KEVEX-651551 format. One record per residue: residue number from 1; x, y, z of N, C-alpha, C in turn. Coordinates in nm, 3 decimals. Example, Ala and Ser with C-alpha at 12.3 -4.5 7.8 and 13.67 -1.06 7.14 Angstrom:
2
1/1.319/-0.569/0.780/1.230/-0.450/0.780/1.320/-0.330/0.780;
2/1.285/-0.225/0.708/1.367/-0.106/0.714/1.290/0.003/0.787;
! end
This chain:
158
1/5.044/-2.617/-0.471/5.001/-2.724/-0.559/5.070/-2.715/-0.695;
2/5.100/-2.591/-0.739/5.165/-2.574/-0.868/5.305/-2.634/-0.868;
3/5.377/-2.619/-0.756/5.510/-2.677/-0.745/5.503/-2.828/-0.753;
4/5.407/-2.887/-0.683/5.388/-3.032/-0.688/5.362/-3.076/-0.831;
5/5.273/-3.007/-0.898/5.241/-3.042/-1.037/5.365/-3.031/-1.126;
6/5.443/-2.926/-1.109/5.565/-2.906/-1.189/5.667/-3.017/-1.164;
7/5.685/-3.057/-1.039/5.780/-3.165/-1.007/5.732/-3.299/-1.062;
8/5.602/-3.324/-1.053/5.547/-3.448/-1.108/5.568/-3.453/-1.259;
9/5.542/-3.342/-1.328/5.562/-3.336/-1.473/5.710/-3.362/-1.507;
10/5.799/-3.307/-1.427/5.942/-3.327/-1.448/5.978/-3.475/-1.437;
11/5.926/-3.541/-1.335/5.951/-3.684/-1.316/5.896/-3.765/-1.431;
12/5.772/-3.737/-1.468/5.709/-3.813/-1.575/5.780/-3.793/-1.708;
13/5.824/-3.671/-1.734/5.894/-3.641/-1.858/6.027/-3.717/-1.867;
14/6.092/-3.736/-1.753/6.223/-3.803/-1.751/6.215/-3.946/-1.699;
15/6.098/-4.007/-1.707/6.078/-4.141/-1.651/6.164/-4.248/-1.719;
16/6.191/-4.233/-1.847/6.275/-4.330/-1.917/6.418/-4.329/-1.861;
17/6.476/-4.210/-1.845/6.611/-4.199/-1.791/6.615/-4.243/-1.644;
18/6.512/-4.209/-1.568/6.505/-4.253/-1.428/6.499/-4.404/-1.419;
19/6.422/-4.468/-1.507/6.410/-4.614/-1.506/6.543/-4.679/-1.543;
20/6.613/-4.623/-1.641/6.744/-4.677/-1.680/6.844/-4.664/-1.565;
21/6.841/-4.552/-1.496/6.931/-4.530/-1.382/6.899/-4.631/-1.271;
22/6.772/-4.653/-1.244/6.736/-4.746/-1.138/6.777/-4.888/-1.175;
23/6.760/-4.927/-1.300/6.801/-5.060/-1.344/6.949/-5.081/-1.311;
24/7.031/-4.983/-1.340/7.175/-4.992/-1.308/7.197/-5.005/-1.159;
25/7.125/-4.925/-1.081/7.142/-4.928/-0.935/7.107/-5.065/-0.878;
26/6.997/-5.124/-0.925/6.955/-5.256/-0.875/7.055/-5.362/-0.919;
27/7.097/-5.358/-1.045/7.191/-5.458/-1.095/7.328/-5.446/-1.029;
28/7.366/-5.326/-0.989/7.497/-5.305/-0.926/7.497/-5.321/-0.775;
29/7.378/-5.328/-0.715/7.368/-5.333/-0.570/7.401/-5.471/-0.516;
30/7.487/-5.474/-0.416/7.520/-5.600/-0.349/7.402/-5.652/-0.267;
31/7.304/-5.566/-0.242/7.188/-5.604/-0.162/7.076/-5.667/-0.245;
32/7.093/-5.674/-0.378/6.988/-5.731/-0.463/7.042/-5.834/-0.564;
33/7.120/-5.932/-0.519/7.178/-6.028/-0.614/7.075/-6.115/-0.686;
34/6.962/-6.143/-0.623/6.862/-6.230/-0.687/6.790/-6.160/-0.801;
35/6.811/-6.032/-0.817/6.748/-5.961/-0.929/6.808/-6.004/-1.063;
36/6.911/-6.089/-1.060/6.957/-6.148/-1.186/6.848/-6.241/-1.241;
37/6.753/-6.282/-1.157/6.640/-6.365/-1.200/6.531/-6.283/-1.271;
38/6.541/-6.152/-1.262/6.441/-6.064/-1.321/6.501/-6.006/-1.450;
39/6.437/-6.033/-1.564/6.490/-5.975/-1.688/6.501/-5.823/-1.678;
40/6.614/-5.769/-1.719/6.640/-5.626/-1.709/6.532/-5.541/-1.773;
41/6.486/-5.582/-1.890/6.383/-5.505/-1.960/6.250/-5.508/-1.885;
42/6.221/-5.620/-1.817/6.099/-5.628/-1.736/6.106/-5.529/-1.620;
43/6.219/-5.530/-1.549/6.235/-5.439/-1.436/6.230/-5.294/-1.483;
44/6.302/-5.263/-1.587/6.305/-5.127/-1.639/6.165/-5.084/-1.683;
45/6.093/-5.172/-1.750/5.957/-5.140/-1.795/5.862/-5.115/-1.680;
46/5.873/-5.196/-1.576/5.785/-5.181/-1.459/5.815/-5.049/-1.387;
47/5.943/-5.018/-1.372/5.982/-4.894/-1.304/5.943/-4.773/-1.389;
48/5.961/-4.783/-1.518/5.920/-4.675/-1.609/5.771/-4.647/-1.589;
49/5.692/-4.753/-1.585/5.547/-4.739/-1.567/5.515/-4.669/-1.434;
50/5.586/-4.704/-1.330/5.564/-4.642/-1.199/5.598/-4.493/-1.205;
51/5.717/-4.460/-1.256/5.756/-4.320/-1.264/5.664/-4.241/-1.359;
52/5.629/-4.303/-1.471/5.548/-4.235/-1.573/5.409/-4.200/-1.522;
53/5.355/-4.284/-1.434/5.218/-4.263/-1.385/5.214/-4.222/-1.238;
54/5.328/-4.181/-1.185/5.336/-4.142/-1.045/5.240/-4.027/-1.015;
55/5.232/-3.933/-1.104/5.143/-3.819/-1.084/4.998/-3.859/-1.067;
56/4.956/-3.964/-1.139/4.818/-4.012/-1.126/4.788/-4.046/-0.980;
57/4.882/-4.117/-0.916/4.857/-4.154/-0.777/4.874/-4.035/-0.684;
58/4.978/-3.957/-0.704/5.003/-3.845/-0.615/4.889/-3.743/-0.618;
59/4.830/-3.724/-0.735/4.723/-3.625/-0.748/4.586/-3.682/-0.706;
60/4.564/-3.811/-0.734/4.432/-3.868/-0.706/4.431/-3.963/-0.588;
61/4.551/-4.010/-0.549/4.564/-4.109/-0.442/4.475/-4.230/-0.466;
62/4.487/-4.287/-0.585/4.409/-4.404/-0.626/4.465/-4.529/-0.558;
63/4.417/-4.556/-0.438/4.467/-4.667/-0.356/4.446/-4.802/-0.423;
64/4.332/-4.822/-0.489/4.301/-4.951/-0.552/4.402/-4.983/-0.663;
65/4.437/-4.884/-0.742/4.533/-4.903/-0.850/4.672/-4.934/-0.794;
66/4.712/-4.860/-0.692/4.841/-4.883/-0.627/4.845/-5.024/-0.568;
67/4.739/-5.063/-0.500/4.733/-5.196/-0.440/4.746/-5.305/-0.546;
68/4.668/-5.296/-0.652/4.671/-5.397/-0.757/4.809/-5.407/-0.822;
69/4.868/-5.292/-0.849/4.999/-5.289/-0.916/5.106/-5.357/-0.829;
70/5.108/-5.325/-0.700/5.213/-5.379/-0.614/5.185/-5.520/-0.564;
71/5.060/-5.560/-0.555/5.030/-5.701/-0.526/5.088/-5.788/-0.637;
72/5.070/-5.743/-0.760/5.121/-5.818/-0.876/5.274/-5.819/-0.878;
73/5.337/-5.707/-0.848/5.483/-5.701/-0.846/5.537/-5.796/-0.739;
74/5.478/-5.792/-0.620/5.523/-5.880/-0.512/5.510/-6.027/-0.549;
75/5.397/-6.064/-0.607/5.376/-6.204/-0.647/5.477/-6.244/-0.755;
76/5.497/-6.157/-0.850/5.590/-6.188/-0.961/5.733/-6.209/-0.908;
77/5.777/-6.124/-0.817/5.913/-6.139/-0.764/5.926/-6.267/-0.681;
78/5.822/-6.305/-0.609/5.827/-6.432/-0.534/5.845/-6.548/-0.630;
79/5.770/-6.547/-0.740/5.779/-6.655/-0.838/5.913/-6.655/-0.911;
80/5.979/-6.541/-0.914/6.112/-6.531/-0.976/6.224/-6.564/-0.879;
81/6.188/-6.598/-0.756/6.288/-6.637/-0.658/6.364/-6.522/-0.594;
82/6.304/-6.404/-0.595/6.367/-6.289/-0.532/6.322/-6.287/-0.385;
83/6.414/-6.292/-0.291/6.375/-6.285/-0.149/6.302/-6.153/-0.119;
84/6.213/-6.160/-0.021/6.133/-6.044/0.016/6.222/-5.924/0.053;
85/6.329/-5.949/0.125/6.418/-5.838/0.164/6.474/-5.766/0.042;
86/6.505/-5.840/-0.064/6.559/-5.779/-0.184/6.451/-5.704/-0.262;
87/6.329/-5.755/-0.262/6.217/-5.683/-0.323/6.198/-5.549/-0.253;
88/6.196/-5.552/-0.122/6.179/-5.428/-0.046/6.294/-5.332/-0.074;
89/6.416/-5.383/-0.079/6.531/-5.296/-0.106/6.521/-5.235/-0.245;
90/6.473/-5.308/-0.342/6.458/-5.253/-0.478/6.356/-5.139/-0.477;
91/6.251/-5.151/-0.398/6.152/-5.042/-0.387/6.216/-4.922/-0.318;
92/6.296/-4.947/-0.215/6.367/-4.838/-0.148/6.462/-4.768/-0.247;
93/6.532/-4.845/-0.328/6.620/-4.786/-0.429/6.541/-4.703/-0.530;
94/6.420/-4.748/-0.563/6.333/-4.674/-0.654/6.301/-4.537/-0.596;
95/6.271/-4.535/-0.467/6.241/-4.408/-0.399/6.366/-4.321/-0.391;
96/6.478/-4.378/-0.350/6.602/-4.300/-0.339/6.644/-4.241/-0.473;
97/6.629/-4.320/-0.578/6.663/-4.276/-0.714/6.579/-4.153/-0.750;
98/6.453/-4.158/-0.717/6.362/-4.048/-0.747/6.397/-3.924/-0.663;
99/6.421/-3.943/-0.534/6.455/-3.830/-0.448/6.582/-3.761/-0.494;
100/6.682/-3.839/-0.529/6.808/-3.779/-0.577/6.784/-3.696/-0.702;
101/6.701/-3.747/-0.791/6.671/-3.674/-0.914/6.598/-3.543/-0.883;
102/6.496/-3.551/-0.798/6.419/-3.431/-0.763/6.510/-3.329/-0.695;
103/6.594/-3.374/-0.604/6.685/-3.284/-0.533/6.781/-3.216/-0.632;
104/6.828/-3.291/-0.729/6.923/-3.238/-0.826/6.855/-3.141/-0.925;
105/6.734/-3.171/-0.963/6.667/-3.095/-1.068/6.583/-2.977/-1.020;
106/6.540/-2.981/-0.895/6.451/-2.873/-0.851/6.532/-2.754/-0.804;
107/6.488/-2.639/-0.849/6.548/-2.512/-0.808/6.438/-2.437/-0.734;
108/6.460/-2.420/-0.606/6.359/-2.354/-0.523/6.396/-2.208/-0.507;
109/6.304/-2.122/-0.549/6.331/-1.980/-0.545/6.254/-1.907/-0.436;
110/6.138/-1.960/-0.398/6.054/-1.892/-0.300/6.016/-1.989/-0.189;
111/5.984/-1.938/-0.071/5.944/-2.025/0.039/5.826/-2.115/0.004;
112/5.733/-2.065/-0.075/5.617/-2.145/-0.112/5.661/-2.269/-0.191;
113/5.769/-2.259/-0.267/5.819/-2.374/-0.342/5.878/-2.479/-0.248;
114/5.938/-2.436/-0.140/5.990/-2.530/-0.041/5.875/-2.612/0.016;
115/5.764/-2.545/0.048/5.648/-2.616/0.101/5.590/-2.711/-0.003;
116/5.593/-2.671/-0.130/5.546/-2.759/-0.237/5.631/-2.884/-0.247;
117/5.763/-2.868/-0.235/5.851/-2.984/-0.240/5.832/-3.071/-0.117;
118/5.814/-3.011/-0.001/5.789/-3.089/0.119/5.659/-3.170/0.106;
119/5.557/-3.108/0.049/5.430/-3.178/0.027/5.453/-3.298/-0.066;
120/5.531/-3.276/-0.170/5.557/-3.385/-0.263/5.636/-3.497/-0.195;
121/5.735/-3.463/-0.117/5.813/-3.565/-0.048/5.727/-3.645/0.049;
122/5.634/-3.579/0.114/5.542/-3.649/0.203/5.454/-3.745/0.123;
123/5.402/-3.701/0.011/5.319/-3.788/-0.074/5.401/-3.905/-0.130;
124/5.526/-3.877/-0.167/5.613/-3.984/-0.217/5.640/-4.088/-0.108;
125/5.666/-4.041/0.012/5.686/-4.134/0.124/5.564/-4.222/0.142;
126/5.448/-4.160/0.141/5.323/-4.234/0.157/5.307/-4.336/0.044;
127/5.336/-4.295/-0.079/5.326/-4.385/-0.194/5.417/-4.507/-0.176;
128/5.544/-4.483/-0.144/5.638/-4.593/-0.134/5.615/-4.680/-0.010;
129/5.567/-4.622/0.098/5.531/-4.704/0.214/5.418/-4.801/0.178;
130/5.320/-4.751/0.108/5.209/-4.838/0.064/5.257/-4.940/-0.040;
131/5.346/-4.898/-0.128/5.399/-4.990/-0.228/5.468/-5.108/-0.161;
132/5.549/-5.081/-0.060/5.618/-5.189/0.013/5.515/-5.280/0.079;
133/5.417/-5.222/0.142/5.314/-5.301/0.211/5.241/-5.394/0.112;
134/5.193/-5.339/0.002/5.117/-5.421/-0.094/5.207/-5.522/-0.166;
135/5.332/-5.485/-0.194/5.423/-5.581/-0.256/5.449/-5.698/-0.162;
136/5.464/-5.670/-0.033/5.486/-5.778/0.065/5.364/-5.869/0.074;
137/5.244/-5.812/0.071/5.122/-5.895/0.073/5.116/-5.983/-0.052;
138/5.141/-5.925/-0.168/5.140/-6.003/-0.292/5.244/-6.114/-0.289;
139/5.359/-6.082/-0.235/5.468/-6.179/-0.221/5.425/-6.293/-0.130;
140/5.373/-6.259/-0.013/5.331/-6.361/0.084/5.221/-6.450/0.027;
141/5.128/-6.391/-0.045/5.021/-6.470/-0.106/5.076/-6.569/-0.209;
142/5.170/-6.523/-0.291/5.229/-6.610/-0.392/5.308/-6.723/-0.327;
143/5.382/-6.692/-0.222/5.459/-6.793/-0.149/5.365/-6.899/-0.094;
144/5.255/-6.856/-0.032/5.159/-6.950/0.026/5.089/-7.031/-0.082;
145/5.049/-6.966/-0.189/4.975/-7.031/-0.297/5.060/-7.133/-0.373;
146/5.187/-7.104/-0.391/5.275/-7.191/-0.471/5.367/-7.277/-0.386;
147/5.355/-7.265/-0.254/5.436/-7.348/-0.165/5.585/-7.321/-0.175;
148/5.621/-7.197/-0.199/5.763/-7.161/-0.211/5.821/-7.153/-0.071;
149/5.933/-7.219/-0.049/6.000/-7.216/0.081/6.130/-7.138/0.071;
150/6.181/-7.087/0.182/6.310/-7.018/0.178/6.421/-7.107/0.121;
151/6.417/-7.236/0.152/6.520/-7.327/0.101/6.512/-7.336/-0.051;
152/6.391/-7.339/-0.104/6.375/-7.344/-0.250/6.426/-7.217/-0.315;
153/6.405/-7.103/-0.250/6.455/-6.977/-0.302/6.606/-6.973/-0.303;
154/6.667/-7.020/-0.195/6.812/-7.022/-0.186/6.869/-7.110/-0.296;
155/6.806/-7.223/-0.321/6.851/-7.315/-0.426/6.841/-7.248/-0.564;
156/6.736/-7.171/-0.587/6.719/-7.101/-0.716/6.826/-6.998/-0.739;
157/6.872/-6.937/-0.630/6.967/-6.826/-0.642/7.113/-6.870/-0.639;
158/7.137/-6.998/-0.624/7.277/-7.046/-0.625/7.312/-7.112/-0.755;
! end
């Protein structure tokens, strides 16, 4: 548990740099062109918030907070004309960005630390799987509520 806590503190301490790195990755990715519809500071702020408070969820597994946060993100991206596939890819990039950072920064000296990192990776997987699920629900609700069609989204992005 101590290793998990130490890695979470490391992530939270460097959440600003992680958010800036992710913003670059999303803006540079050929798989997320509609993210030009999302103001950079908004995306960076949202990702910073996720990284900064990641420990809260990993330690307490507050499902209601995770659900509310990602329902809102999904709805917001639908209204901004971001296709669902690109929203999901941005969440995947968020996870990959975090994993690369943890892999680069963690120095494992004892077998117990390996198990701590494995526990954290399992919790992170669970977090991001749920994030994708709730973001998709929020997205679908916004699409249904506002009558957004794929054709309308394509028109917004051209």
